[in-house]
KOLKE-380320 format. One line per field, with one value per residue (C-alpha): residue number from 1; residue in three letters; chain; y, z, x. Coordinates in nm, 4 decimals, decimal comma. Layout:
! KOLKE-380320
pos = [NUM  ...];
code = [ALA  ...];
unit = [A  ...];
v = [Y  ...];
w = [Z  ...];
u = [X  ...];
This chain:
! KOLKE-380320
pos = [1  2  3  4  5  6  7  8  9  10  11  12  13  14  15  16  17  18  19  20  21  22  23  24  25  26  27  28  29  30  31  32  33  34  35  36  37  38  39  40  41  42  43  44  45  46  47  48  49  50  51  52  53  54  55  56  57  58  59  60  61  62  63  64  65  66  67  68  69  70  71  72  73  74  75  76  77  78  79  80  81  82  83  84  85  86  87  88  89  90  91  92  93  94  95  96  97  98  99  100  101  102  103  104  105  106  107  108  109  110  111  112  113  114  115  116  117  118  119  120  121  122  123  124  125  126  127  128  129  130  131  132  133  134  135  136  137  138  139  140  141  142  143  144  145  146  147  148  149  150  151  152  153  154  155  156  157  158  159  160  161  162  163  164  165  166  167  168  169  170  171  172  173  174  175  176  177  178  179  180  181  182  183  184  185  186  187  188  189  190  191  192  193  194  195  196  197  198  199  200  201  202  203  204  205  206  207  208  209  210  211  212  213  214  215  216  217  218  219  220  221  222  223  224  225  226  227  228  229  230  231  232  233  234  235  236  237  238  239  240  241  242  243  244  245  246  247  248  249  250  251  252  253  254  255  256  257  258  259  260  261  262  263  264  265  266  267  268  269  270  271  272  273  274  275  276  277  278  279  280  281  282  283  284  285  286  287  288  289  290  291  292  293  294  295  296  297  298  299  300  301  302  303  304  305  306  307  308  309  310  311  312  313  314  315  316  317  318];
code = [UNK  UNK  UNK  UNK  UNK  UNK  UNK  UNK  UNK  UNK  UNK  UNK  UNK  UNK  UNK  UNK  UNK  UNK  UNK  UNK  UNK  UNK  UNK  UNK  UNK  UNK  UNK  UNK  UNK  UNK  UNK  UNK  UNK  UNK  UNK  UNK  UNK  UNK  UNK  UNK  UNK  UNK  UNK  UNK  UNK  UNK  UNK  UNK  UNK  UNK  UNK  UNK  UNK  UNK  UNK  UNK  UNK  UNK  UNK  UNK  UNK  UNK  UNK  UNK  UNK  UNK  UNK  UNK  UNK  UNK  UNK  UNK  UNK  UNK  UNK  UNK  UNK  UNK  UNK  UNK  UNK  UNK  UNK  UNK  UNK  UNK  UNK  UNK  UNK  UNK  UNK  UNK  UNK  UNK  UNK  UNK  UNK  UNK  UNK  UNK  UNK  UNK  UNK  UNK  UNK  UNK  UNK  UNK  UNK  UNK  UNK  UNK  UNK  UNK  UNK  UNK  UNK  UNK  UNK  UNK  UNK  UNK  UNK  UNK  UNK  UNK  UNK  UNK  UNK  UNK  UNK  UNK  UNK  UNK  UNK  UNK  UNK  UNK  UNK  UNK  UNK  UNK  UNK  UNK  UNK  UNK  UNK  UNK  UNK  UNK  UNK  UNK  UNK  UNK  UNK  UNK  UNK  UNK  UNK  UNK  UNK  UNK  UNK  UNK  UNK  UNK  UNK  UNK  UNK  UNK  UNK  UNK  UNK  UNK  UNK  UNK  UNK  UNK  UNK  UNK  UNK  UNK  UNK  UNK  UNK  UNK  UNK  UNK  UNK  UNK  UNK  UNK  UNK  UNK  UNK  UNK  UNK  UNK  UNK  UNK  UNK  UNK  UNK  UNK  UNK  UNK  UNK  UNK  UNK  UNK  UNK  UNK  UNK  UNK  UNK  UNK  UNK  UNK  UNK  UNK  UNK  UNK  UNK  UNK  UNK  UNK  UNK  UNK  UNK  UNK  UNK  UNK  UNK  UNK  UNK  UNK  UNK  UNK  UNK  UNK  UNK  UNK  UNK  UNK  UNK  UNK  UNK  UNK  UNK  UNK  UNK  UNK  UNK  UNK  UNK  UNK  UNK  UNK  UNK  UNK  UNK  UNK  UNK  UNK  UNK  UNK  UNK  UNK  UNK  UNK  UNK  UNK  UNK  UNK  UNK  UNK  UNK  UNK  UNK  UNK  UNK  UNK  UNK  UNK  UNK  UNK  UNK  UNK  UNK  UNK  UNK  UNK  UNK  UNK  UNK  UNK  UNK  UNK  UNK  UNK  UNK  UNK  UNK  UNK  UNK  UNK  UNK  UNK  UNK  UNK  UNK  UNK  UNK  UNK  UNK  UNK  UNK  UNK];
unit = [A  A  A  A  A  A  A  A  A  A  A  A  A  A  A  A  A  A  A  A  A  A  A  A  A  A  A  A  A  A  A  A  A  A  A  A  A  A  A  A  A  A  A  A  A  A  A  A  A  A  A  A  A  A  A  A  A  A  A  A  A  A  A  A  A  A  A  A  A  A  A  A  A  A  A  A  A  A  A  A  A  A  A  A  A  A  A  A  A  A  A  A  A  A  A  A  A  A  A  A  A  A  A  A  A  A  A  A  A  A  A  A  A  A  A  A  A  A  A  A  A  A  A  A  A  A  A  A  A  A  A  A  A  A  A  A  A  A  A  A  A  A  A  A  A  A  A  A  A  A  A  A  A  A  A  A  A  A  A  A  A  A  A  A  A  A  A  A  A  A  A  A  A  A  A  A  A  A  A  A  A  A  A  A  A  A  A  A  A  A  A  A  A  A  A  A  A  A  A  A  A  A  A  A  A  A  A  A  A  A  A  A  A  A  A  A  A  A  A  A  A  A  A  A  A  A  A  A  A  A  A  A  A  A  A  A  A  A  A  A  A  A  A  A  A  A  A  A  A  A  A  A  A  A  A  A  A  A  A  A  A  A  A  A  A  A  A  A  A  A  A  A  A  A  A  A  A  A  A  A  A  A  A  A  A  A  A  A  A  A  A  A  A  A  A  A  A  A  A  A  A  A  A  A  A  A  A  A  A  A  A  A  A  A  A  A  A  A];
v = [0,7192  0,6048  0,9199  0,7160  0,6802  1,0515  1,2414  1,6034  1,7065  1,5832  1,8280  2,1074  2,0138  2,0077  2,3522  2,4892  2,3284  2,4779  2,8207  2,8132  2,5850  2,4966  2,2126  2,4057  2,7203  2,5131  2,3379  2,6696  2,7926  2,5158  2,4407  2,1160  2,0100  1,9607  1,5793  1,5729  1,7730  1,5444  1,2436  1,4113  1,4790  1,1172  1,0000  1,2482  1,1180  0,7651  0,8642  1,0807  0,8750  1,1789  1,3419  1,6657  1,8607  1,8363  2,0272  2,3291  2,6169  2,8259  2,5561  2,3014  2,3222  2,1877  1,9364  1,9927  1,7619  1,9728  2,2926  2,1300  2,0491  2,3839  2,5939  2,3336  2,2094  2,5641  2,6475  2,3239  2,3898  2,7450  2,6173  2,3533  2,6112  2,8530  2,5731  2,4523  2,7867  2,9076  3,2814  3,5189  3,7556  3,7840  4,0636  4,0761  4,3462  4,1091  3,7699  3,5775  3,2974  3,1630  3,1183  2,8810  2,9849  2,7840  3,0161  2,9543  3,1742  3,3958  3,4298  3,4772  3,7914  3,9253  3,8322  3,8724  4,2440  4,3806  4,1101  4,1817  4,5507  4,4684  4,2398  4,4918  4,7529  4,5469  4,2261  4,2807  3,9448  3,7309  3,5351  3,3740  3,0462  3,0069  2,6672  2,6253  2,3907  2,2931  2,1918  2,2380  1,8774  1,9328  2,2473  2,0520  1,7752  2,0275  2,1823  1,8384  1,7420  2,0691  2,1526  2,5000  2,7140  2,8505  2,8577  3,0987  2,9668  2,9082  2,7792  2,4297  2,1256  2,1170  1,8908  2,0509  2,0579  2,3215  2,6700  2,9715  3,3480  3,5569  3,7629  3,9034  3,8239  3,8550  3,8386  3,6776  3,8989  3,8425  3,9925  4,0464  4,2557  4,6276  4,6457  4,3264  4,3670  4,2824  4,5266  4,8016  4,5745  4,4615  4,1756  3,9468  3,5694  3,5425  3,7346  3,5417  3,2002  3,3082  3,3670  3,1113  3,0771  3,0294  2,7861  2,8132  2,4728  2,4548  2,0833  1,9886  1,9116  2,0683  2,2775  2,6232  2,8545  2,9714  2,6148  2,5457  2,8612  2,7867  2,4302  2,5621  2,7106  2,4115  2,6089  2,5212  2,7188  2,6398  2,6121  2,6855  2,6819  2,5291  2,6551  2,5728  2,9159  3,2075  3,4594  3,3564  3,4288  3,8123  3,8092  3,5395  3,7347  4,0567  3,8806  3,6937  3,7034  3,4826  3,5676  3,4441  3,4381  3,5287  3,6901  4,0678  4,1058  3,8918  4,1481  4,4368  4,2655  4,1323  4,4222  4,4330  4,5665  4,8675  4,6262  4,4629  4,5329  4,4040  4,3006  4,1451  3,7775  3,7375  3,5440  3,6236  3,4732  3,4766  3,6399  3,4057  3,4184  3,3661  3,2683  3,2127  2,8489  2,7072  2,3911  2,3852  2,2825  2,6225  2,8243  2,9488  2,9938  3,3629  3,4076  3,2451  3,4495  3,7625  3,6683  3,5820  3,9225  4,0840  3,8982  3,9679  4,3309  4,3667  4,3229  4,5565  4,5319  4,4826  4,1252  4,1492  3,9160  3,5827  3,3214  3,0809  3,0273  2,8726  2,5676  2,4900  2,4258  2,1872  2,4269  2,5287  2,8512  2,9086];
w = [-5,2477  -5,0242  -4,9181  -4,8192  -5,1881  -5,2649  -5,2893  -5,1834  -5,4557  -5,7147  -5,5866  -5,5970  -5,9579  -6,0456  -5,8914  -6,0969  -6,4197  -6,3688  -6,3118  -6,6014  -6,8614  -6,9736  -6,8540  -6,8775  -6,7060  -6,4391  -6,3680  -6,3404  -6,1038  -5,8513  -5,9309  -6,1232  -6,4665  -6,7678  -6,7627  -6,3908  -6,4562  -6,7428  -6,5150  -6,2438  -6,4925  -6,6013  -6,2401  -6,1743  -6,4751  -6,3454  -5,9886  -6,0767  -6,3803  -6,6007  -6,8775  -6,6705  -6,9575  -7,3364  -7,5874  -7,7480  -7,9735  -7,6681  -7,4606  -7,2217  -7,1675  -6,8365  -6,8459  -6,6441  -6,3770  -6,3526  -6,3239  -6,0557  -5,8540  -5,9066  -5,6273  -5,3468  -5,4124  -5,4222  -5,0953  -4,9310  -5,0309  -4,8933  -4,5646  -4,5367  -4,6087  -4,3479  -4,0932  -4,1447  -4,2041  -3,9035  -3,8633  -3,6104  -3,6620  -3,3949  -3,3838  -3,0303  -3,1237  -3,3655  -3,2077  -3,0706  -2,8533  -2,4996  -2,2841  -1,9878  -1,6840  -1,3774  -1,0768  -0,7066  -0,4734  -0,3941  -0,7451  -0,8812  -0,6731  -0,7789  -1,1477  -1,2691  -1,1988  -1,4146  -1,6783  -1,7165  -1,7633  -2,0326  -2,2203  -2,2030  -2,3569  -2,6140  -2,6788  -2,6278  -2,7797  -2,5868  -2,2970  -1,9908  -1,8218  -1,4784  -1,3278  -0,9618  -0,8440  -0,5060  -0,5605  -0,7889  -0,9070  -1,0019  -1,1969  -1,3875  -1,4628  -1,5982  -1,8224  -1,9460  -2,0226  -2,1995  -1,9491  -1,9018  -2,1336  -1,8474  -1,4688  -1,2067  -0,8959  -0,7442  -0,9747  -1,1086  -1,0519  -1,3374  -1,6081  -1,9313  -2,0686  -1,8320  -1,8997  -1,6723  -1,6470  -1,3315  -1,2518  -0,9003  -0,5507  -0,2107  0,1465  0,4609  0,7506  1,0845  1,1574  1,4815  1,5515  1,5923  1,9545  2,0621  2,3984  2,2242  1,9356  2,1064  2,2485  2,0881  1,8542  1,9242  1,9228  2,2844  2,2091  1,8869  2,0574  2,3468  2,1196  1,9718  1,5961  1,2850  1,0499  0,6758  0,5183  0,1599  0,1318  0,4908  0,5628  0,9088  0,8226  0,6851  0,6263  0,9888  1,1191  0,8782  0,9882  1,3567  1,3098  1,2010  1,5534  1,7325  1,8187  1,8073  1,8394  1,9415  1,6482  1,7631  1,4233  1,0888  0,7654  0,4005  0,2500  0,3358  0,2459  0,5503  0,7998  0,8204  0,9164  1,1774  1,3264  1,3362  1,5524  1,7897  1,9968  1,7454  1,5164  1,1602  0,9180  0,5729  0,2478  0,2642  -0,0450  0,1222  0,4010  0,1544  -0,0292  0,2766  0,3277  0,6970  0,6899  0,9018  1,1813  1,1737  1,2817  1,0515  1,1962  1,0507  1,1150  1,4022  1,1758  0,8249  0,5563  0,1881  -0,0381  -0,2298  -0,6104  -0,8241  -1,1847  -1,4999  -1,6127  -1,9551  -2,1547  -2,4091  -2,6851  -2,6509  -2,6422  -3,0032  -3,0441  -3,1363  -2,9318  -2,6254  -2,6596  -2,6678  -2,3515  -2,1715  -2,2632  -2,1208  -1,7934  -1,7530  -1,8498  -1,5858  -1,3097  -1,3901  -1,0386  -0,9941  -0,8864  -0,5690  -0,3002  -0,2828  -0,5549  -0,2799  -0,2629  -0,0236  -0,2460  -0,0879  0,2312  0,0432  0,0980  -0,1604  -0,1513  -0,4368];
u = [0,2180  0,5026  0,6884  0,9937  1,0753  1,0694  1,3970  1,3446  1,5885  1,3387  1,0796  1,3383  1,4115  1,0398  0,9919  1,2818  1,1548  0,8091  0,9622  1,2142  1,0452  1,3993  1,6204  1,9478  1,8202  1,6460  1,9768  2,1567  1,8868  1,9557  2,3225  2,2805  2,4094  2,1849  2,2308  2,1429  1,8277  1,7304  1,7774  1,5684  1,2879  1,2939  1,2619  0,9801  0,7877  0,8111  0,7269  0,4264  0,3172  0,2847  0,4909  0,4927  0,6562  0,6330  0,8391  0,6746  0,7805  0,8818  1,0474  0,9010  0,5283  0,3880  0,1088  -0,2095  -0,0663  0,2501  0,0467  -0,1650  0,1493  0,3240  0,1760  0,1570  0,5125  0,6509  0,4739  0,5910  0,9517  0,9377  0,7948  1,0661  1,3370  1,2007  1,1747  1,5308  1,6953  1,8942  1,8997  2,0483  1,7552  1,4891  1,2354  1,0921  0,8406  0,6667  0,7387  0,4404  0,5748  0,5894  0,8986  0,9007  1,1049  1,1981  1,1699  1,1289  0,9301  1,2291  1,3704  1,0190  0,9736  1,3142  1,3200  0,9615  0,8942  1,1810  1,1357  0,7637  0,8396  1,0963  0,8569  0,5730  0,8017  0,9934  0,7983  0,4246  0,3253  0,5733  0,4234  0,5813  0,5019  0,6616  0,7376  0,8290  1,1020  1,2355  1,5967  1,8935  1,8635  1,4994  1,5907  1,8568  1,6067  1,3564  1,6227  1,7304  1,3705  1,2951  1,0213  1,1706  1,3819  1,5919  1,5968  1,7270  1,9000  2,2393  2,5176  2,4462  2,6611  2,9142  2,7746  2,8960  2,5431  2,4012  2,5372  2,5004  2,5416  2,5535  2,2451  2,2648  2,3795  2,2193  2,3394  2,2058  2,0992  1,9324  1,5929  1,3994  1,0960  1,1612  1,0344  1,2123  1,3941  1,7225  1,6700  1,8716  2,1411  2,4676  2,3859  2,6771  2,7047  2,5923  2,2729  2,2178  2,2404  2,0191  1,7192  1,4745  1,5203  1,3113  1,4846  1,4204  1,4737  1,3387  1,4102  1,3298  1,6933  1,6767  1,9813  2,0474  2,3422  2,3379  2,3748  2,6611  2,8432  2,7883  2,9126  3,2527  3,2834  3,1334  2,8184  2,4491  2,1286  1,7724  1,5332  1,1786  1,0030  1,1008  0,9449  1,0041  0,9479  1,1744  0,9053  0,7028  0,9833  0,9597  0,5923  0,6527  0,9415  0,7369  0,4780  0,7136  1,0320  1,2148  1,5033  1,5493  1,8415  1,7125  1,8206  1,8173  1,5977  1,3309  1,3075  1,2779  0,9934  0,8144  0,5748  0,6583  1,0155  0,9124  0,8254  1,1671  1,5225  1,7940  2,1299  2,4428  2,4935  2,7472  2,9865  3,1085  2,8882  2,9697  2,7110  2,4837  2,5140  2,2051  2,2620  2,0638  2,0881  2,0029  2,0676  2,3486  2,1070  1,9343  2,2545  2,2491  1,8728  1,8151  1,4968  1,6476  1,9653  1,7522  1,5616  1,8856  2,0259  1,7117  1,7546  2,1240  2,0663  1,7951  2,0526  2,3436  2,4848  2,8573  2,9258  3,1275  3,2446  3,4138  3,3872  3,2912  2,9192  2,6741  2,6715  3,0082  2,8129  2,5825  2,2930  2,0385  1,8379  1,5966];
C-alpha cells in the first residue's frame, strides 16, 4: 500500500469508530460532523477494501479486518501524538538520555566537577558526552551542526542564532616559582619584562592577552617557550625561571600551586567572561532548559567587572 495516499485523519476516524461503534458519537469524540464521519468511513472502505463496519442491533459492528486493525492503529496514533506533543514537563530523575557538551581543557576542569555532582544527585540516568574544540568559530560550527547541545567559552560572535548565558568569570595573573630570585621583589613592569616568558597560544597565533596589553604601551617581552594548553604552564613555571600569564583558576587546579607565587599583572586586565552557548533551535526544549538551569545554577557568583572582554582584543581562551 502506498502510504502517500493515506490521510492521517482517516486513521483517527477509524480509531474513533472502533471505540464508539456509532458514527455520531465517533464524530463528537474527534470533533467532526456526522456527514464528515460518514464520508471518512466511505473512504476507509475503499482504501482498505473491506466493509469495516456493518449495522447490527446495537449499532455498528466491526468486521474481522477492523478488529485486526484496532490495536495497531490505536498504538500508532498514541505514539505519533506523544512524539509530536510539546510539553514543558521534564522529569530528570527518570530521564534516560545523553547530552553533548562542547568544553575545552580549561572549561572542562571548571564545569564538569559541579555538573557531575548535580547529575548524580538529580538525574542518575542522564549521561554526558564531552567534545573538545579549539576556537570560538569551531564551537559555533558544532552548535550549528547539532554536534553538541551547548558549549562553554567566551561570548560568541553575534549571529542571532547562538544564544548565551553568563556562567563565571576569571582573571589573568602572573606566576613564577616560589623560590625564584624575583619572588620577594616588587613585581613591576621592569621586573616583568626582564624575565623569560611562557606564552599560551591555543590557536598558535603567537599572541596572548599579555602581548595585547603590552602593545598598548609600545612594550614587548621575550617569549622563551610557547605552548597551546594553559594547564601545562604552572608545572613548567614551577621547574624554571620563567614567568607565565594564566587564568587564576588554572593555578588553583594545577596541583602545584604551593610551588608557585602569584602576582598581579603589571597592567590592568579586564576579567574574562565565560558563557554557556546554545543554538536557538534548542532554546525551548524542556530537557535542554533543565540542563542549562543546572549549569547556570552551579556558578552563583556575582558577575563583576567591565562589560569589555578579552574578545575585544581578538583573543580566544577556552
